[in-house]
C-alpha positions as CSV (number, residue, x, y, z in Angstrom):
1,M,-14.8,-6.1,14.2
2,E,-13.7,-3.5,11.6
3,R,-11.9,-5.2,8.8
4,I,-10.5,-3.4,5.8
5,I,-8.8,-5.0,2.7
6,L,-6.0,-2.8,1.5
7,I,-4.8,-2.8,-2.2
8,E,-1.7,-0.9,-3.5
9,T,-0.8,-1.5,-7.1
10,S,0.3,2.0,-8.2
11,T,3.9,1.2,-8.8
12,S,6.0,-1.9,-9.7
13,L,5.2,-3.5,-6.3
14,C,2.0,-5.5,-6.1
15,S,0.9,-5.2,-2.5
16,T,-2.1,-6.2,-0.4
17,A,-2.9,-6.2,3.3
18,L,-5.7,-6.9,5.8
19,A,-6.4,-4.7,8.7
20,E,-8.5,-5.7,11.8
21,D,-9.4,-3.0,14.3
22,A,-6.7,-0.6,12.9
23,K,-3.9,-3.2,13.0
24,I,-2.3,-5.0,10.1
25,V,-2.9,-8.8,10.5
26,S,-1.8,-10.1,7.1
27,F,0.0,-8.9,4.0
28,K,1.2,-10.2,0.6
29,E,3.7,-8.6,-1.7
30,S,5.4,-9.3,-5.0
31,S,7.9,-7.2,-7.0
32,E,7.7,-9.7,-9.9
33,P,7.4,-7.7,-13.2
34,H,3.9,-7.3,-14.6
35,A,2.4,-9.3,-11.7
36,H,-0.5,-7.1,-10.8
37,A,-3.2,-8.6,-13.0
38,S,-2.3,-12.2,-12.0
39,M,-1.5,-11.7,-8.3
40,T,-3.7,-9.0,-6.8
41,A,-7.0,-11.0,-6.5
42,P,-5.2,-14.2,-5.4
43,F,-3.3,-12.3,-2.8
44,V,-6.6,-11.0,-1.3
45,K,-8.0,-14.5,-1.4
46,E,-5.0,-16.0,0.3
47,M,-5.1,-13.5,3.1
48,L,-8.8,-14.1,3.8
49,D,-8.4,-17.9,3.5
50,D,-5.6,-17.9,6.0
51,R,-7.9,-16.3,8.6
52,G,-11.0,-18.2,7.7
53,L,-12.8,-15.2,6.3
54,A,-14.8,-14.2,3.2
55,V,-14.9,-10.8,1.5
56,K,-18.4,-10.2,3.0
57,D,-16.8,-10.5,6.5
58,C,-14.9,-7.3,5.8
59,S,-16.1,-3.7,6.4
60,A,-14.6,-2.1,3.3
61,V,-12.0,-2.3,0.6
62,C,-9.4,0.4,0.3
63,V,-7.5,1.0,-2.9
64,S,-4.8,3.3,-4.0
65,K,-6.3,6.0,-6.2
66,G,-3.0,7.3,-7.6
67,P,-1.1,8.9,-9.1
68,G,1.1,6.2,-10.5
69,S,1.2,3.5,-13.2
70,Y,-1.8,3.6,-15.5
71,T,-2.0,-0.2,-15.8
72,G,-1.3,-0.8,-12.1
73,L,-4.0,1.6,-11.0
74,R,-6.5,0.1,-13.4
75,V,-5.8,-3.4,-12.0
76,G,-6.1,-2.3,-8.4
77,V,-9.3,-0.3,-8.8
78,S,-10.9,-3.0,-11.0
79,T,-10.1,-5.7,-8.3
80,A,-11.4,-3.5,-5.5
81,K,-14.6,-2.7,-7.4
82,G,-15.2,-6.4,-8.1
83,L,-14.8,-7.2,-4.4
84,C,-17.1,-4.4,-3.3
85,F,-19.8,-5.3,-5.8
86,G,-19.7,-9.0,-5.0
87,A,-19.8,-8.6,-1.3
88,G,-21.9,-5.4,-1.1
89,I,-19.3,-3.5,1.0
90,P,-18.1,0.1,0.6
91,L,-15.0,1.4,-1.3
92,I,-12.4,3.7,0.1
93,S,-9.5,5.3,-1.7
94,V,-6.2,6.6,-0.5
95,G,-3.7,8.7,-2.5
96,T,-0.4,7.1,-3.3
97,L,1.5,10.1,-2.0
98,D,-0.3,9.8,1.4
99,T,0.7,6.1,1.6
100,L,4.3,7.0,1.1
101,V,4.2,9.7,3.7
102,W,2.7,7.3,6.3
103,Q,5.3,4.7,5.3
104,A,7.9,7.2,6.4
105,I,6.1,8.1,9.6
106,D,5.2,4.6,10.7
107,G,8.6,3.2,9.6
108,G,10.5,5.7,11.7
109,L,12.2,7.1,8.6
110,L,11.8,10.8,9.3
111,P,15.2,12.6,9.9
112,E,15.6,14.4,13.2
113,G,14.0,17.9,12.9
114,C,12.2,17.0,9.7
115,K,10.4,19.9,8.2
116,Y,8.8,18.3,5.2
117,V,8.1,14.9,3.6
118,V,8.2,14.9,-0.2
119,P,6.8,11.6,-1.7
120,M,8.0,10.9,-5.3
121,I,6.4,8.5,-7.7
122,D,8.6,7.9,-10.7
123,A,7.4,9.2,-14.0
124,R,9.6,9.6,-17.1
125,R,13.2,10.9,-17.1
126,M,13.6,13.5,-14.3
127,E,9.8,13.8,-13.8
128,V,8.0,12.7,-10.7
129,Y,4.5,12.8,-9.3
130,T,4.9,14.6,-6.1
131,G,3.6,17.0,-3.4
132,V,4.8,18.4,-0.1
133,F,3.6,17.1,3.3
134,S,4.2,18.1,6.9
135,P,5.9,15.5,9.1
136,D,2.5,14.7,10.7
137,G,1.0,13.7,7.4
138,R,-0.8,16.8,6.2
139,Q,-0.5,17.8,2.6
140,V,0.7,21.4,2.2
141,S,1.1,21.7,-1.6
142,P,-0.9,20.3,-4.5
143,T,-0.1,17.0,-6.2
144,V,1.7,17.7,-9.4
145,A,3.8,16.2,-12.2
146,Q,7.2,17.9,-11.6
147,V,10.4,17.9,-13.6
148,V,13.1,18.0,-10.9
149,D,16.1,20.2,-11.0
150,G,18.5,21.8,-8.5
151,E,16.1,24.6,-7.6
152,T,12.8,22.7,-7.4
153,F,12.7,22.2,-3.6
154,A,15.4,24.8,-2.7
155,S,13.1,26.9,-0.5
156,R,11.8,23.9,1.4
157,L,15.4,22.7,2.0
158,S,16.4,26.1,3.3
159,E,14.1,25.6,6.2
160,G,15.6,22.3,7.4
161,P,15.7,18.5,6.8
162,V,13.4,17.2,4.1
163,L,12.8,13.5,3.4
164,F,12.3,12.5,-0.3
165,I,10.7,9.1,-0.4
166,G,9.3,6.8,-3.1
167,D,10.4,5.0,-6.2
168,G,11.3,8.3,-7.8
169,A,13.6,9.5,-5.0
170,E,16.9,7.9,-5.9
171,K,17.1,9.4,-9.4
172,C,16.8,12.9,-7.9
173,K,19.7,12.5,-5.5
174,D,22.3,13.9,-7.9
175,V,20.3,17.1,-8.7
176,I,19.0,17.9,-5.2
177,A,22.3,18.8,-3.7
178,S,21.7,19.9,-0.1
179,P,22.8,18.6,3.3
180,N,19.2,18.9,4.4
181,A,18.1,16.4,1.8
182,Y,17.4,12.8,2.9
183,F,16.4,10.0,0.4
184,G,14.4,6.8,0.8
185,Q,14.0,4.7,-2.3
186,C,10.9,2.4,-2.0
187,C,7.6,1.6,-3.4
188,P,4.3,2.3,-1.5
189,K,3.0,-0.7,0.5
190,A,-0.6,-1.6,1.2
191,S,0.2,-1.9,4.9
192,S,1.1,1.8,5.0
193,M,-2.4,2.7,3.8
194,L,-3.7,1.8,7.3
195,H,-3.9,5.2,9.0
196,P,-5.5,7.2,6.1
197,A,-7.8,4.2,5.3
198,V,-9.1,3.9,8.9
199,E,-9.5,7.7,9.1
200,A,-11.5,7.8,5.8
201,F,-13.7,4.9,6.9
202,K,-14.5,6.5,10.3
203,A,-15.3,9.8,8.6
204,G,-17.6,8.1,6.1
205,K,-15.5,9.2,3.1
206,L,-16.6,6.5,0.7
207,E,-16.3,6.3,-3.1
208,D,-19.1,5.6,-5.6
209,V,-18.3,2.0,-6.5
210,A,-19.9,2.3,-10.0
211,Y,-18.2,5.6,-11.0
212,F,-14.9,5.8,-9.1
213,E,-11.9,6.3,-11.3
214,P,-8.2,6.5,-10.4
215,F,-6.4,9.9,-10.3
216,Y,-3.9,9.5,-13.2
217,L,-2.7,13.1,-13.0
218,K,-1.7,12.8,-16.6
219,E,-3.6,11.3,-19.5
220,F,-2.5,7.8,-20.7
221,I,-0.6,8.1,-24.0
222,A,-0.5,4.9,-26.1
223,T,2.6,4.4,-28.3
224,V,3.0,2.5,-31.5
225,S,5.4,-0.4,-31.3
226,K,8.5,0.0,-33.5
227,H,8.5,-3.8,-34.2
228,K,6.1,-4.5,-37.0
229,I,4.2,-7.8,-36.7
230,F,2.9,-7.8,-40.2
């Protein structure tokens, strides 16, 4: 039996799922703030324990590779690597934007006549991590950090209905003024990694467990606290 552990920690939602023969059989989620480090590994253990399984009984671990939260991605990838090293199983990665697109497809969220799906991961102010996908899940433009204004997606919207989905969608509602614009505010879920994860596993698209790093898109910038301790 093909079993894949799925881990999605790229945004504020800490989410894990377990797939058996291309079907989700268990999932755990928490939107509790700053929960990723304390909950990701326990969530995986709980799912496996509930089904009487160990990590070594699984075929692979799939983790979100980003873009997204620097800390969240680090936690997810570190957890996935630990599971793979310990059990001697392969590592798969899925882009956060791909997960959101399949969340829309599998969740029946596409508007009638949908031309494009535009996943949006919240960055700062009016900036999002985004790309453009066809309604069958194919990426048709590069993943970028984009400051959104009224003209950003005008050409796409002129072609027909476009779904903007992700935790960065809602803040763009006021500036993307078009009757063809549809919005779905949500975080990516591990269960929605299923389709691309299964496809990657079947195609043998495996990551190097030792050297794999998340796709941050932008470099992490540390800031100095304004509150002096000493």
